[in-house]
C-alpha positions as CSV (number, residue, x, y, z in Angstrom):
1,M,50.3,-15.9,-23.7
2,K,48.6,-15.0,-27.0
3,H,45.4,-16.7,-25.9
4,T,45.5,-14.9,-22.6
5,T,45.9,-11.5,-24.3
6,I,42.9,-12.3,-26.6
7,I,40.7,-13.3,-23.6
8,V,41.7,-10.1,-21.7
9,L,41.0,-7.9,-24.8
10,A,37.6,-9.7,-25.2
11,G,36.8,-9.1,-21.6
12,L,37.7,-5.4,-21.9
13,V,35.4,-5.1,-25.0
14,L,32.5,-6.7,-23.0
15,V,33.1,-4.4,-20.0
16,S,33.2,-1.4,-22.3
17,A,30.0,-2.5,-24.1
18,F,28.3,-3.0,-20.7
19,A,29.4,0.4,-19.5
20,K,28.0,2.1,-22.6
21,A,24.7,0.2,-22.3
22,Q,24.5,1.2,-18.6
23,T,25.2,4.8,-19.4
24,S,22.6,4.8,-22.1
25,L,20.1,3.3,-19.6
26,D,20.9,5.8,-17.0
27,K,20.3,8.6,-19.5
28,E,16.9,7.1,-20.3
29,I,15.9,6.9,-16.6
30,N,16.9,10.5,-16.0
31,A,15.1,11.6,-19.1
32,I,11.8,10.2,-18.0
33,E,11.6,12.2,-14.7
34,D,9.5,15.0,-16.3
35,K,7.0,12.4,-17.6
36,V,6.7,10.7,-14.3
37,I,6.0,14.0,-12.5
38,E,3.4,15.0,-15.1
39,W,1.7,11.6,-14.8
40,R,1.7,11.9,-11.0
41,R,0.1,15.3,-11.0
42,D,-2.6,14.2,-13.4
43,F,-3.5,11.2,-11.2
44,H,-3.3,13.4,-8.1
45,Q,-5.7,15.9,-9.5
46,N,-8.1,13.1,-10.7
47,P,-8.2,10.5,-7.9
48,E,-10.8,7.7,-7.7
49,L,-11.9,5.4,-4.9
50,G,-11.3,1.7,-4.7
51,N,-13.0,-0.5,-7.3
52,R,-14.0,2.8,-9.1
53,E,-10.7,3.7,-10.7
54,F,-12.1,3.7,-14.2
55,K,-10.4,6.7,-15.7
56,T,-7.1,5.8,-13.9
57,A,-7.2,2.3,-15.3
58,E,-7.9,3.6,-18.8
59,K,-4.9,6.0,-18.7
60,I,-2.6,3.2,-17.4
61,A,-3.8,0.7,-20.1
62,T,-3.4,3.2,-22.9
63,H,0.2,3.9,-21.8
64,L,1.1,0.2,-21.6
65,K,-0.5,-0.6,-25.0
66,S,1.6,2.3,-26.5
67,L,4.7,0.4,-25.3
68,G,3.6,-2.7,-27.3
69,M,2.8,-4.8,-24.2
70,E,0.1,-7.4,-23.9
71,V,-2.4,-5.7,-21.6
72,Q,-5.2,-7.1,-19.5
73,T,-7.9,-4.9,-18.1
74,E,-10.8,-5.3,-15.6
75,V,-8.6,-7.5,-13.5
76,A,-10.2,-7.6,-10.0
77,K,-12.7,-5.1,-11.3
78,T,-10.5,-2.1,-12.3
79,G,-7.0,-3.5,-12.2
80,V,-4.6,-3.4,-15.2
81,V,-1.8,-5.9,-15.9
82,G,0.9,-5.4,-18.6
83,I,3.1,-8.2,-19.7
84,L,6.6,-7.5,-21.1
85,K,8.6,-10.3,-22.5
86,G,12.4,-10.2,-22.7
87,K,14.4,-11.4,-25.7
88,K,15.2,-14.7,-24.0
89,P,13.3,-17.1,-21.7
90,G,13.8,-16.8,-18.0
91,K,12.2,-16.1,-14.6
92,V,8.9,-14.1,-14.3
93,L,9.0,-11.0,-12.1
94,A,6.0,-9.0,-11.0
95,L,6.2,-5.2,-10.1
96,R,3.2,-3.8,-8.3
97,A,1.6,-0.4,-7.8
98,D,-1.7,0.4,-6.1
99,I,-4.0,2.9,-7.8
100,D,-6.8,4.0,-5.5
101,G,-7.4,7.2,-3.6
102,L,-9.1,7.9,-0.2
103,P,-12.2,9.8,1.0
104,V,-10.2,12.7,2.3
105,E,-10.6,16.4,1.4
106,E,-7.3,17.9,0.3
107,R,-6.1,21.0,2.1
108,A,-2.6,21.4,0.7
109,D,-2.3,24.4,-1.6
110,L,-1.1,22.8,-4.8
111,P,-1.7,23.8,-8.4
112,F,-2.8,20.2,-9.1
113,K,-4.9,20.0,-5.9
114,S,-7.8,17.5,-6.0
115,T,-11.4,18.7,-6.0
116,A,-12.7,15.3,-7.0
117,K,-15.8,13.7,-5.4
118,G,-16.9,10.1,-5.0
119,E,-19.3,7.9,-3.1
120,Y,-18.3,6.1,0.1
121,R,-20.7,4.2,2.3
122,G,-23.7,5.8,0.5
123,E,-22.4,9.4,1.0
124,E,-20.8,11.9,-1.4
125,V,-17.3,12.5,-0.2
126,P,-14.2,14.4,-1.4
127,V,-11.4,12.2,-2.8
128,M,-7.7,12.6,-2.5
129,H,-4.5,10.6,-3.1
130,A,-3.7,11.0,0.6
131,C,-1.4,8.0,0.7
132,G,0.8,8.5,-2.3
133,H,-0.6,5.9,-4.7
134,D,-0.5,8.5,-7.4
135,T,3.3,8.5,-7.2
136,H,3.3,4.6,-7.2
137,I,1.4,4.6,-10.5
138,A,3.6,7.2,-12.1
139,I,6.8,5.5,-11.0
140,L,5.7,2.1,-12.4
141,M,4.6,3.6,-15.7
142,G,8.0,5.1,-15.9
143,V,9.7,1.8,-15.2
144,A,7.5,0.2,-17.9
145,E,8.6,2.7,-20.5
146,V,12.3,2.3,-19.7
147,L,12.2,-1.5,-19.7
148,A,10.0,-1.7,-22.8
149,K,12.8,0.2,-24.6
150,N,15.5,-2.0,-23.0
151,N,14.0,-5.5,-23.2
152,D,17.2,-7.4,-23.8
153,F,16.7,-9.3,-20.6
154,A,16.0,-12.9,-20.0
155,G,12.5,-13.5,-18.6
156,T,9.1,-11.8,-18.3
157,I,7.9,-8.8,-16.3
158,K,4.3,-8.4,-15.1
159,F,3.4,-4.8,-14.3
160,I,0.5,-5.1,-11.8
161,F,-1.6,-2.0,-11.3
162,Q,-3.8,-2.9,-8.4
163,P,-7.1,-1.3,-7.4
164,A,-8.7,-1.0,-3.9
165,E,-5.6,-1.3,-1.7
166,E,-7.3,0.8,0.9
167,G,-10.2,-1.7,0.9
168,A,-13.1,-2.5,-1.3
169,P,-16.5,-0.8,-0.7
170,P,-18.7,-2.6,1.8
171,G,-20.2,-5.8,0.3
172,E,-17.6,-6.0,-2.5
173,E,-14.4,-7.9,-3.0
174,G,-11.3,-6.2,-4.2
175,G,-7.6,-5.4,-4.0
176,A,-4.7,-7.8,-4.0
177,E,-6.8,-10.6,-2.4
178,L,-9.2,-10.6,-5.4
179,M,-6.3,-10.3,-7.9
180,V,-4.8,-13.5,-6.3
181,K,-8.2,-15.2,-6.6
182,E,-8.3,-14.2,-10.3
183,N,-4.8,-15.8,-10.8
184,V,-2.9,-12.6,-11.5
185,L,0.3,-14.4,-10.4
186,K,-0.4,-17.2,-12.9
187,N,0.0,-17.6,-16.7
188,P,2.9,-17.0,-16.7
189,D,3.6,-18.0,-13.1
190,V,5.4,-15.3,-11.1
191,D,8.6,-16.3,-9.3
192,A,8.9,-13.1,-7.2
193,I,7.2,-9.8,-6.7
194,F,8.5,-6.3,-5.7
195,G,6.5,-3.4,-4.4
196,L,7.3,0.1,-2.9
197,H,5.5,2.7,-0.8
198,I,6.4,6.3,-0.7
199,G,6.7,7.9,2.8
200,S,6.0,11.5,3.7
201,G,8.2,11.3,6.8
202,Q,11.2,9.7,5.1
203,E,13.8,11.9,3.3
204,V,13.8,11.9,-0.5
205,N,16.5,9.8,-2.1
206,T,16.5,7.2,0.6
207,L,15.2,3.7,0.8
208,A,14.1,1.7,3.8
209,Y,13.7,-2.1,4.2
210,K,13.3,-4.9,6.7
211,P,13.5,-8.7,6.2
212,A,10.6,-10.8,7.4
213,G,7.6,-8.8,8.8
214,I,7.7,-5.2,7.7
215,M,4.1,-4.1,8.1
216,A,1.3,-5.2,10.5
217,A,-1.7,-7.3,9.9
218,S,-4.8,-5.2,9.8
219,Q,-8.4,-5.9,10.8
220,S,-11.4,-3.6,10.8
221,F,-14.2,-4.2,13.2
222,E,-17.8,-3.1,13.7
223,I,-19.7,-2.9,17.0
224,N,-23.4,-2.4,17.1
225,V,-24.9,-1.4,20.4
226,K,-28.6,-1.6,21.2
227,G,-30.3,0.3,24.1
228,K,-33.7,1.9,24.8
229,Q,-34.7,5.2,23.4
230,S,-36.0,8.0,25.8
231,H,-36.3,11.7,26.2
232,G,-33.1,13.4,27.2
233,S,-34.8,14.9,30.2
234,T,-35.4,11.5,31.8
235,P,-32.2,9.4,31.2
236,W,-33.3,6.9,33.9
237,T,-36.1,5.7,31.6
238,S,-33.5,4.9,28.8
239,I,-30.8,2.3,28.2
240,D,-28.2,4.7,26.9
241,P,-26.2,3.1,23.9
242,I,-23.9,6.1,23.8
243,M,-22.8,5.7,27.4
244,A,-22.3,1.9,26.8
245,S,-20.3,2.7,23.7
246,V,-18.0,5.1,25.6
247,K,-17.3,2.3,28.2
248,I,-16.7,-0.3,25.4
249,I,-14.2,2.0,23.7
250,D,-12.5,2.6,27.0
251,G,-12.4,-1.1,27.9
252,L,-11.0,-2.2,24.5
253,Q,-8.0,0.0,25.0
254,T,-7.1,-1.9,28.2
255,I,-6.6,-5.1,26.0
256,I,-3.7,-3.2,24.5
257,S,-2.4,-1.5,27.6
258,R,-2.9,-4.2,30.2
259,E,-3.1,-7.6,28.4
260,S,-0.8,-7.4,25.3
261,P,2.9,-8.2,25.7
262,L,4.0,-5.1,23.9
263,T,7.7,-5.8,24.5
264,Q,7.2,-8.8,22.2
265,E,5.5,-6.9,19.3
266,A,3.5,-3.8,18.8
267,A,-0.3,-3.7,18.7
268,V,-2.6,-0.8,18.0
269,L,-6.4,-0.5,18.4
270,S,-8.0,2.6,17.1
271,I,-11.6,3.8,16.8
272,G,-12.3,5.7,13.6
273,K,-16.0,6.4,13.8
274,I,-18.9,6.4,16.3
275,T,-22.4,7.1,15.1
276,S,-25.6,7.5,17.2
277,G,-28.6,9.8,17.6
278,V,-30.3,12.6,15.7
279,R,-31.2,15.3,18.3
280,S,-29.8,16.8,21.4
281,N,-32.8,15.9,23.6
282,I,-33.2,12.3,22.5
283,I,-31.3,9.4,24.0
284,P,-31.2,7.1,20.9
285,E,-31.8,3.4,20.7
286,T,-28.7,2.4,18.9
287,A,-25.0,3.3,18.3
288,Q,-22.3,2.0,16.0
289,I,-18.6,1.9,16.5
290,I,-16.1,1.3,13.7
291,G,-12.3,0.8,14.2
292,T,-9.1,-1.0,13.3
293,L,-6.7,-3.4,14.9
294,R,-3.0,-3.7,13.9
295,T,-0.8,-6.6,15.0
296,L,2.6,-7.9,14.2
297,D,2.3,-11.4,15.8
298,P,-0.4,-14.0,14.9
299,E,-0.7,-15.3,18.4
300,M,-1.3,-11.8,19.8
301,Q,-3.8,-11.1,17.1
302,G,-5.7,-14.3,18.1
303,M,-5.7,-13.3,21.8
304,I,-6.8,-9.7,21.2
305,N,-9.6,-10.9,18.9
306,K,-10.8,-13.3,21.6
307,R,-10.8,-10.7,24.3
308,M,-12.6,-8.2,22.1
309,E,-15.4,-10.7,21.4
310,E,-15.6,-11.4,25.2
311,M,-15.4,-7.8,26.4
312,V,-17.9,-6.0,24.1
313,P,-21.1,-7.8,25.0
314,A,-20.0,-8.0,28.7
315,I,-19.4,-4.3,29.0
316,A,-22.7,-3.5,27.2
317,A,-24.5,-5.8,29.6
318,A,-23.1,-4.0,32.6
319,Y,-25.0,-0.9,31.3
320,R,-28.1,-2.9,30.5
321,A,-27.5,-2.7,26.7
322,E,-26.8,-5.3,24.1
323,A,-23.8,-5.3,21.7
324,T,-22.4,-7.4,18.9
325,I,-19.0,-7.3,17.3
326,D,-17.9,-8.3,13.9
327,I,-14.1,-8.5,13.2
328,A,-13.0,-8.8,9.6
329,T,-10.3,-11.1,8.5
330,G,-8.4,-8.2,7.1
331,Y,-4.8,-8.1,5.7
332,P,-2.1,-10.5,6.8
333,I,1.4,-9.3,7.9
334,T,3.4,-7.9,5.0
335,Y,6.3,-10.4,4.9
336,N,9.5,-9.8,3.1
337,D,11.1,-13.1,2.1
338,P,14.5,-13.1,4.0
339,K,16.4,-14.9,1.2
340,L,15.0,-12.6,-1.5
341,T,15.7,-9.5,0.7
342,A,19.3,-10.5,1.1
343,Q,19.6,-11.2,-2.6
344,M,18.2,-7.8,-3.6
345,L,19.9,-5.6,-0.9
346,P,22.9,-4.9,-3.2
347,S,20.4,-3.7,-5.9
348,L,18.9,-1.2,-3.4
349,E,22.3,0.0,-2.5
350,K,23.4,0.3,-6.1
351,A,20.3,2.4,-6.9
352,A,20.4,4.8,-3.9
353,G,23.9,4.5,-2.6
354,K,24.7,2.3,0.4
355,E,24.6,5.3,2.8
356,N,21.0,6.0,1.7
357,V,19.5,2.5,2.4
358,K,18.3,2.0,5.9
359,L,17.3,-1.1,7.9
360,I,14.1,-0.2,9.9
361,K,11.9,-1.8,12.4
362,A,8.4,-3.0,11.5
363,I,5.6,-0.5,11.4
364,T,2.0,-0.8,12.4
365,G,0.7,0.4,9.0
366,A,-0.7,-2.4,6.8
367,E,-0.6,-3.3,3.1
368,D,-2.5,-5.7,1.0
369,F,0.7,-6.4,-0.9
370,S,0.8,-9.1,1.9
371,F,-1.6,-11.3,-0.1
372,F,0.8,-11.4,-3.0
373,A,3.7,-12.2,-0.7
374,Q,1.8,-15.1,0.8
375,E,1.8,-16.7,-2.7
376,V,5.3,-16.0,-4.0
377,P,8.5,-14.5,-2.4
378,G,8.0,-10.8,-2.1
379,L,10.1,-7.7,-1.2
380,Y,8.4,-4.5,-0.1
381,F,10.3,-1.4,0.6
382,F,9.9,2.3,1.4
383,L,10.9,5.3,-0.8
384,G,11.5,8.7,0.7
385,G,9.1,11.6,-0.1
386,K,10.1,14.2,2.5
387,T,11.9,17.4,1.6
388,P,15.4,17.5,3.1
389,G,15.5,19.9,6.1
390,S,11.7,20.1,6.3
391,T,10.6,20.3,10.0
392,E,6.9,19.7,9.2
393,V,5.7,16.3,8.1
394,F,2.0,15.6,7.3
395,P,1.1,12.0,7.9
396,H,-0.6,9.7,5.3
397,H,-4.4,9.7,5.2
398,T,-4.6,13.4,6.2
399,P,-5.8,16.5,4.3
400,D,-2.3,18.1,4.3
401,F,-0.4,15.0,3.1
402,F,2.5,16.1,0.9
403,I,5.1,14.4,-1.2
404,D,8.3,15.9,-2.6
405,E,8.4,14.9,-6.2
406,S,12.2,15.0,-6.4
407,G,12.3,11.5,-4.9
408,L,10.2,9.8,-7.6
409,L,13.1,9.2,-10.0
410,L,14.8,7.1,-7.4
411,G,11.7,4.9,-7.4
412,V,12.1,4.3,-11.1
413,R,15.8,3.7,-10.8
414,T,15.4,1.2,-8.0
415,F,12.8,-0.9,-9.7
416,V,14.9,-0.9,-12.9
417,Q,18.0,-1.9,-11.0
418,M,16.2,-4.7,-9.1
419,T,14.6,-6.0,-12.3
420,Q,17.9,-6.1,-14.1
421,D,19.6,-7.9,-11.2
422,Y,16.8,-10.3,-10.5
423,L,16.4,-11.4,-14.1
424,G,20.2,-11.9,-14.3
425,N,21.4,-9.0,-16.4
């Protein structure tokens, strides 16, 4: 009986010590919110395009070095990696944030509105964090600070700040794919990787997840059409590449609406740019079409690619023009390892409350986190960024894109909780 009493008392002491440690950690997480918001606003006001995130990377590296981490810079051109070792050996966990902005002109009326400029496809363009990557950076910097002060875990954490998630400039490599090539998941070898994405249409203080495929494979494509130039007053002496382009665009949509089994999985084909001509009275010689394809099933992707390659030159020929199509390999499906997802679901629920964690269907957005998840088990989830009760939502990649900053702290708390639980604390 005496031994039992001693064991019970020892257990109570351990529970009490754990509770105190957890309370202290919670206070540190809550205390970092102002810093996270300040960092986010700074990055938002000073965005940089993919493979050109020089000042962004410098700020990240300075912060990680101030925490006493081993820091690697110029990873995949402008990426930064911080390595934090626990007090005991154990598994290696990677946490990832993307850091690039987009060629979008901000319209939202914010005191930290972006007026930055950059170069994209040879043109000067406005630059904006129109997809929330500024929040991802700030959240992960906050997580790094909290865990650097509480490193009594077993194992190692790699903080991966990844450039060019939105795609590298034409003719360059970049993003997660290049990071994998440069062995960012090696030395020490990563056992699992977690990532998040904020959502302007998802309420703050909520999380969303899905086992297996959560985001679509993404491919960009370029179509070049060649006709015959002529005066606009005599179109019969031309071979009109604009007319051929219109018919090609129309025809491509029928692959989705008439040939794809959409009850099996979603597929989306969108044209983002068509360029041709210089004057109102000249039928030009050439036209160019640029677009994107999103698929959630590899077999459907293969079928659609094949039909695009067959259809484009055939439609152009029907209008006496010539056309070629180049379809990029693109991003794979973002795949959440089912076993890892099941293992970490209780962590998501502890961080946000079970009622605030939602199981969702796959979406047709794409993410190059998929390259990491092809190499090691990965879990990618969504963090709410929509003001409760708001009736107006501005989509990602648009000039009015807006994020409610009150949801950023949950991002920090969730990453910290997942890290603690995965590394066995």
